[in-house]
N, C-alpha and C positions, 0 to 999 in steps of 0.2 A: 560354055554357054546355053542355059535351058532354051527352050523354045518357049517365045512368049505368047502363042494363041493368038486369034483375031481379034480378041478383045482387049488387048492392052489398056492398062489404066481403068477400065470399065468395070462395073458392077451389077449384079443381079438388082431386078427392078426394085425387090424388097428394100434392100440394103441401102441400095441408093434412097430412096423415098425417107428411110431413117437419118441418113446424113444429112440430106437438107434439112429436117426437121432440128435434127440435133445444132447444124450451124447458125437456125435461127435463134435457139433457145440459147446458145451460148453467151451471146451479149448480157443474159441477167442472170450468168452464174459463177461461183466465184473461180477466181482466176489460178489459185495454187492449191493445194490439198488441205485438208483441216484436221488437226489432231486432236479437237476437244476430246471426241471419245471415237470408239473403233465404228458405231452408226455415221458419224460424222465423215470419218476418212474415207468409210466406203462411197459413201454417197458424193463425196466430191471426186472420188477416184473415177467414177463412170458417168459425170454432170454433163450435160444437161440431163441424162436419161434418170427418170425416176427409180427408185430402189423398188419399189411394187411392180413397175413394169419390166424391171429388166427381170424378177424371178418367177413372174407371169409367161414373160413372151420368150425369154432368152436362155436363161440358167439350165443347161442341160439339155437345149431344145434345138438351138442355130444361133448362127455366128451373130457378133454387135460390131458395127463400125462406127466410132465416132471420131470425124474432122474436127478442130476446135479451129483452126487456122490464128489461135491467140498467142502471141509473142510471149504473154507473160508463163503460159503453162508451158510454152516450148522452153523458156529460159531455164523454169523450172525443172522441169523433165532433164535439161544437160547438166544440171548440176549432180542426177543421180550416179553418173557414170559418164565417160567418153576415153575417146581412144588416147587422149594426152595424160589421164591417169595410171597408163600401163606402165611408164617410165620409173615411177616413184614406188608403184607395187610390186615391179620386179627388185626391188633393190632391195624389197622387206623378205625377199627368200621366197620364190613360187615354183611351185615344182609341177613340170607335168604330170597331166592323167589328175593329180589329185587336185589343180589348181587350175591348171588351164590343158584346153585342147586345141590344137591347130589340128583343121580338116578342111575339106574341100570335095563337094559333088562331082567325082567325075563317071559317065555314062550312067547314070541313075543309079551310083552307090557312092559311098561315104568312104573316103580314104583320108584316114587319120596320117599325119605327119608328124606328129612329138617326135622329141628328141629324148634322150636319158636324163634324168636328173632333175638339177636347177634350170629354172627358166631365165633365160640369157635375153635382156633385152634387144641388144641388136641383133642377134642372130630371130626373136621374133619378130622382128620389124620387117627383117630381109625376107622372113617367110612371107607376111603379110602382102610387100609390095612387088616382088618378085613371082611369087608362086602363088600369089592370088588367093591367099589361104583364108579361111574366117578364124578368126580367135575366139573361142568359148572359154568366158571366165565363170567356173561356177561357182556359186554362192557369195555373191559378190556383198551381200550383208554385213560377213564378216569384218569389212573393211571398210564399207561406207555408211555414215551412219543415218544418212538419211533415209537409206535403203531399209536399215535396221528399225527405223522407226514406221516404214508403212507396213514391212513385215508381221512386225510385233502386234501393230494395231489388227491386222485383217486377220493374224490367227486368233487373236480375242472375238473379231467379227464372225470368224466360219466356225472357230473351236474346232480346228483342223491344222496341221502342219502349214507353211507357206516356205516352198523355196522361190530359188530364183537362179535364172543362167543369163551374164549379159552377152552377145552375140556381135561383133564385130566383123563386117565383112567388107571387103575393097571393091569398087567399081568394073562391072561385067564378070560377076561372080556368084557362086551359089554353095552355101557350105554343107546342107545337107539334103539327101534326098527325100522323095514325097515318103511320107512318115504320118503316121498318127500316135499319141500319147496314151495316158492311162491316169491323166491329171485337166482339171480345170486351167482353161490357160488366159492371161491378160498380157495383152503385150503392150507396152509404152515405148514408142518412137522417140530416141534420145537425141541421135543425130543424123543428118542425111535422110536420103529415103530410100525405102525397100518395098519391092513388087511381091505381093502375094498374090498367091493362087489358094484357093479352098474348095474340097470334093467333099461330094455326099460321102458318108461312113460305110464302111464295108462292114464295121463292128457297130454297134452305137454303145455308146457309154465303156468304151474297153475298158479291160483290166489291166493290159499290158502295151508294152512299146511294140510297134511293129513298123518295118519299111513295107511300100506296097510301090508295085511297079508301074511306070508311065503307061501301057497299054490294059491293065487293071481299073485303072480309077476314073477312067474316062474324061470328060470333059468340067474344067473346073464349074463350081457353082457360083463363087463370088469371085473378082478378079480385081484388083487395086492397088494404089501407091499408097504408103503410108510415110507422112511427113513429121518432121518433128512437134512432138503435144498431140499427137493421134493416139487414140485407143482403141485397141483392138481385141474381142472377148471370142473363144470360142469353145463349145465341151468338148470333154476328152473323148476320141474317138473321130474325131475331125481330122478328116487328110489335109495336109498341109505342106507346100513349099515355098520359097521365098527366096529373091534375089537383089543386088543391090544393080540398078540399072545403069549404063555407061552415062556419062557423064556427071554422076555422082562421086565424089571423091570416095568415100566410104558409107556405109549404113553403121549405127550404132542403135541398137533396142534392147530393152533389159523384157525377159519373159519372167513372170510372176507366177506359180502354180499351184495350186491347192486338190483338196478332196481325193489324194490319192489312197485306195484301198478305205474308204471313208462313207461305201454302202450300205442299204440294209443288209444286203448278205453278211456285208464283213461286222455289222454288228449283231447278226443272229448268230454267227460263229461266235462271238464272243460271250454274248449273254444267254446262249441256251445252257452251257454246261450249271450255270449259277441256278438256273429256273429249274432244271432236272434234280439237280442236287436238293434244292427248297420243297416242289413236288415230292421227291421221294421219302421226304420225313413224314408226311400226312397221308400221302395214299399208296397202300399197300401193295397194291396192282404193281405199281414200279419197283417194289421191292422182289416181287417174284422172280423165282431163277430162269433164265433162257433156258431152251431145249438143249437137251444132251448131244451133245457134240457139233450143234449150230455151227461154231468157229472152224472145224473142220470141213463144211459143207462145201463143194463147190457153187452148188444152185439154193440159191437160200429164197427163192421165191413165195415157198410156202409160210415164211416169217413176215413177209410186207405186209399182210393184211392184221396182222398182231401189233407190228411197228405203227402201222397207220392209226390204228384203232387209241394205241400209249401217246401220239403224237397229239389227235385230238382231246387226251386226259388233260395234256399239258397247257393247250389251248385255254381250255375250259377253267384251270387252274390261272392262268394270265388274265382271263377276264376277273379275278379278282383279287389281284395281285396291287399293289400300291407303289412296290418299289419294282426296278428291275436291275440287276446287278450288271454291271457292264463294267467290270473294274480293270480290264488290261486293257481296253483301248482308252479309256480314260487315263491310265497311268502311263501310259506310252507318249500319248500326248503332251502330259504336265513333264515328262523324262526330258521330254528332247524337243520342246517347242524353245523360243527367243525366249530371254530374260526381258523384264521391263524396261525399255529406253530411257532412262535418269542421266545422259548425258555425259555418264560413265560408267564404266563394268559394274555389274554387280556384286562383285567381290568384295567390294567395297562401302556395301548397302548395310548399315549397322543401324541397329535400334535409338532410336534420338526421342528426345524430350523426357517429361516425367515419368516414373516408375507407378504402374495399374494399382492401385489402393481400393479397398472396398467400396469408398465413397467417389470414385474416378466415374468420367462417362468416357467412353470407349466408342470408336470405330474401326468397322474393317477398312482394310486397306488393300491394293491389289485382286480385290474380289474378282477379276479374271482371268487371272493366273493361280486362283486355287480350288481345289476341290475336296469335299468330303466325302469317305468312302468307309462303309460298313464290312470289314471283313473278319475272316478267321484270324485269332493272334498268329502274327507272323515271328513271333519272339519266343512263342510256346509251341517245344516238341511234343508235347504228353499227348496220348491217344485222343481225347475229348480237348479240342481246343476251341476256348472262348473265341465270343465274336468281340471285335474292338473297331473303335472309331480311329479311323485315318484322316490327318488333314494333309494331303499333298501341294508344294506349290512349285514353280519353276523360277523364285525371287532368286537362286544362288544357279541357274544354269550357267553354261558357258556359249558364249555368243561365236567364238571362234572353233568350233566344232559343229555349229546349227548345219543341220542336213548334208552332212560329209560323210555319213555312214562309219565315221570312227565311233564307234560305241560305247566311249568311256562310262556310260554311266550304268552296264551291263552288270549284274551281280553275278556270282557264281553259277546260278543256276541258268542263265542267260536272259533271265525276265529284267524289264526296266529298273536301276535304280532311282528310286525318287528322292527329294527332300521334303521333309514333313517332322510331324509330330504322330505322337499313338497315345490315344486316352481311352479310359473304361468304357465301355455302351451306355454309363449313366450318364456321361457327358454331352451325349447325340444332341438332346432336347435343347441343351444350353449354346450348343455350337449353330444349330439351327438358329437362335434367338440373333444372335451376331449377325449369320450370316445374312438373316432377312428383314432386320432394323436397320437404318440409317445410323442410330446413334443408339446408344444401350448402358445403362448403370451397372457397373460390375457387380451392384450387392442385388440387382432383381434379375440376376442369371438364375435360371431354371435349376438349381442344385441343391443338396440338402445344409452342408456347413459355408461358413463365412471364409475358412480356409480353402477350401475347392473352388470356389467362386474365383480367388485372387489366384490362385496356383493357375487356372484355366488362363485367367489375364494374363499373368505374366508369363506363361509358356509360348502364346502369342505374341504378345508382346517383344520377346527375345528372339523371335522370328521374324521380327518388324510384318506382321502380318495385322496388327492392330495399332492403333494411335491413341492417345491418351488426350482427350480435348479439356 
């Protein structure tokens, strides 16, 4: 049993003030989540805190605790996942390591109690009751439709992958030692109570997971009890630990996480190769040779000044560039994110309604699940590769492998395999028309012939990307 410290169930003054304000405003807030659109979903998730306040004062800066004391929110949260769900889920064929981890924090270290192979519910319950082990359930959105709905909307909202884990901890026990993560974290308390302690980051906005020792992290900056219906947010790098207090049969919470490897540094790593390639077409200085034997030198200090001047040339070129390529990050996101939550698996999504004709009025569907990218022709192996327009989408992604690390979408070269369409570069303006308009007539598309206009509309309709009005 971990030490509780001298301020059990207390909070830092700043967070305490915020919680009082949240409680006062909660009476005017919606009781359950709003799925009207991604903005309304996130707004209702952090309610009564306003989005602009959240991103100005909390996002990537400090924790936020919202204590609601609202029976309707608590009841809704309970529907997301509970201990009683495990029996039915185990009958569907869960595996240790892949789907479930059994663990306990012992003397500041994580002890994994997994068995081999399939998870047996009776054994799982025995470890939970007798060994006081925490059950960590990986990516429950694969099985629970409400979590699928939440995370799909959040992926649209953030433009980043959103994963989740459920933690079920018996009373008087702790599952994980003090640690920090490389993701932005939203905790939703579903069942029972959980005692949390947060600490000042040793690595702000960390890029990796790490366990920290008790003697290194100092005293908690925040300490409180989460109850059903409460929400906690903290930035990546925030050191944290949590236990279920005595007197509570068990605690269940879901951790929803996002923004892994989604920093400016990651974006630069993705975008700079394309920027260098495009700049070198116009700038002969970038096409001059590097010094002889540079690659063989141990000390390359003499070349850093030259490299610095080249980077400035890239920055100058960037100032006059309208579009910056970031194809790999975009494609990875589209290839691995959840499909739209339509109440059924997206494999059954088929075109419906009338075929588009030249006089048809059309409208884009699933805007949040598509992207347009200009890239060298992937199907042309010639030395001179034409640029083509690719329309990628996530309508046929698999929910059952989401965030599981099983890369069924990888192609032979290891890159993400995406669903979508390929068009000549001359189709770009017409595609932008469709993407930027609420509705558009096929005959008004910016293409030279009616045949091209109809072919474009038919291709998009066949992929369920447009509907005919």
